[in-house]
C-alpha positions in Angstrom: -34.9 -23.9 24.8 -35.8 -22.9 28.0 -34.0 -19.8 29.2 -32.6 -20.3 33.4 -35.4 -18.2 33.9 -37.9 -19.9 32.4 -37.1 -23.2 34.0 -36.5 -21.5 37.2 -40.2 -20.0 37.0 -41.4 -23.5 35.7 -39.8 -25.2 38.7 -41.6 -23.0 40.9 -45.0 -23.3 39.2 -44.5 -26.8 39.8 -44.0 -26.6 43.5 -46.9 -24.5 44.1 -48.8 -27.0 42.4 -47.9 -29.7 43.9 -48.4 -28.2 47.4 -51.6 -27.3 46.7 -52.8 -30.6 45.5 -50.8 -32.4 49.1 -52.7 -29.4 51.4 -55.5 -31.6 52.9 -55.1 -34.6 50.5 -56.1 -38.1 51.9 -53.1 -40.5 52.6 -54.6 -42.5 49.4 -54.3 -39.4 47.3 -50.9 -38.9 48.6 -49.8 -42.0 47.3 -51.3 -41.6 43.9 -49.4 -37.8 43.8 -46.0 -39.7 44.5 -46.4 -42.6 41.9 -47.5 -39.5 39.4 -44.6 -37.8 39.9 -42.3 -40.5 39.4 -44.2 -41.4 36.2 -43.3 -37.7 34.8 -39.9 -38.0 35.9 -40.0 -41.1 34.3 -41.6 -39.3 31.4 -39.1 -36.3 31.1 -36.4 -38.5 31.7 -36.8 -40.3 28.3 -37.4 -37.2 26.2 -34.2 -35.8 27.8 -32.2 -39.1 26.4 -33.9 -38.3 22.9 -32.7 -34.8 23.2 -29.5 -36.0 24.9 -29.4 -33.5 27.5 -27.6 -36.3 29.8 -27.2 -33.6 33.4 -31.2 -33.0 33.3 -31.3 -36.8 32.4 -29.4 -37.7 35.4 -31.3 -35.1 37.5 -34.9 -36.3 36.7 -33.8 -39.9 37.2 -32.5 -39.4 40.7 -36.1 -37.7 41.6 -37.7 -40.7 40.0 -35.2 -42.7 42.1 -36.3 -41.0 45.2 -40.0 -40.9 44.8 -40.0 -45.0 44.2 -37.7 -44.9 47.4 -40.8 -42.7 49.9 -43.0 -45.1 48.4 -40.7 -48.1 49.2 -40.4 -46.8 52.7 -44.0 -45.7 53.0 -45.2 -49.8 52.9 -46.3 -51.1 56.1 -44.4 -54.7 56.4 -46.2 -55.6 59.4 -49.9 -54.8 58.6 -49.6 -55.3 54.6 -48.1 -58.6 54.3 -47.1 -60.7 51.5 -48.5 -57.3 49.4 -46.4 -55.1 50.7 -43.4 -57.7 50.3 -44.2 -57.8 46.9 -44.4 -54.0 46.5 -41.1 -54.1 48.0 -39.2 -55.8 45.6 -41.0 -54.9 42.5 -40.1 -51.5 43.6 -36.4 -52.5 44.2 -36.5 -53.8 41.1 -37.7 -50.7 39.7 -35.2 -48.7 41.2 -32.3 -51.2 39.8 -34.0 -51.1 36.2 -33.4 -47.2 36.4 -30.1 -46.8 37.3 -29.5 -49.2 34.4 -31.7 -46.8 32.3 -29.7 -43.7 33.3 -26.2 -45.4 33.1 -27.1 -47.1 29.4 -29.0 -44.3 28.1 -31.8 -47.1 27.4 -35.6 -45.7 27.0 -37.0 -49.1 26.7 -35.9 -49.6 30.0 -37.5 -46.6 31.0 -41.1 -48.0 29.2 -40.4 -51.0 31.3 -40.4 -49.3 34.7 -43.2 -46.9 33.4 -45.7 -50.3 32.6 -44.5 -51.6 35.8 -45.9 -48.2 38.2 -48.9 -47.6 35.7 -49.9 -51.2 36.6 -49.5 -50.6 40.4 -50.9 -47.3 40.3 -54.2 -48.3 38.3 -54.4 -51.1 41.2 -53.9 -48.3 43.8 -56.7 -45.9 42.0 -59.0 -48.8 41.9 -59.2 -48.8 45.8 -61.6 -46.3 46.0 -64.3 -47.9 44.1 -63.9 -51.5 45.6 -63.9 -49.5 49.2 -67.5 -47.6 48.2 -68.8 -50.5 46.6 -67.9 -53.0 50.1 -69.2 -50.1 52.1 -72.6 -50.1 50.3 -73.0 -53.6 50.2 -72.4 -53.6 54.3 -75.1 -50.8 54.5 -77.5 -52.4 52.4 -76.8 -55.6 54.3 -77.3 -54.1 57.6 -80.3 -52.0 56.4 -81.8 -55.7 55.4 -81.0 -56.6 59.0 -84.0 -57.1 61.8 
């Protein structure tokens, strides 16, 4: 088991690492980092359930809940339309499920939430490729125009 000094050092390292990744990051990358953070906290909480470290599990799941709440609050409901509404409902569902997983120490529920977040993240990760292809198509079309 890690000593309190080791845990403190690891937390500080994580904070410095996160700060380095967020400085100058695009809004798209910041959302990716939030999703990655939520997935990491859920993964750690799953291991803590298996080791029966309840206080740390609670801390990690609370952190995951905060991250998902941040993702939910970042939605632009006006511009996002139906997609934003669906994501909001999905984030709400994921938060409710994490609370149940926390209360019941149920790693299967954590796996369910992980799967949902991975699906959302995969779609989010594909956005730059889609935009790049659309922009290339538009450039080719405009350069072919008289």
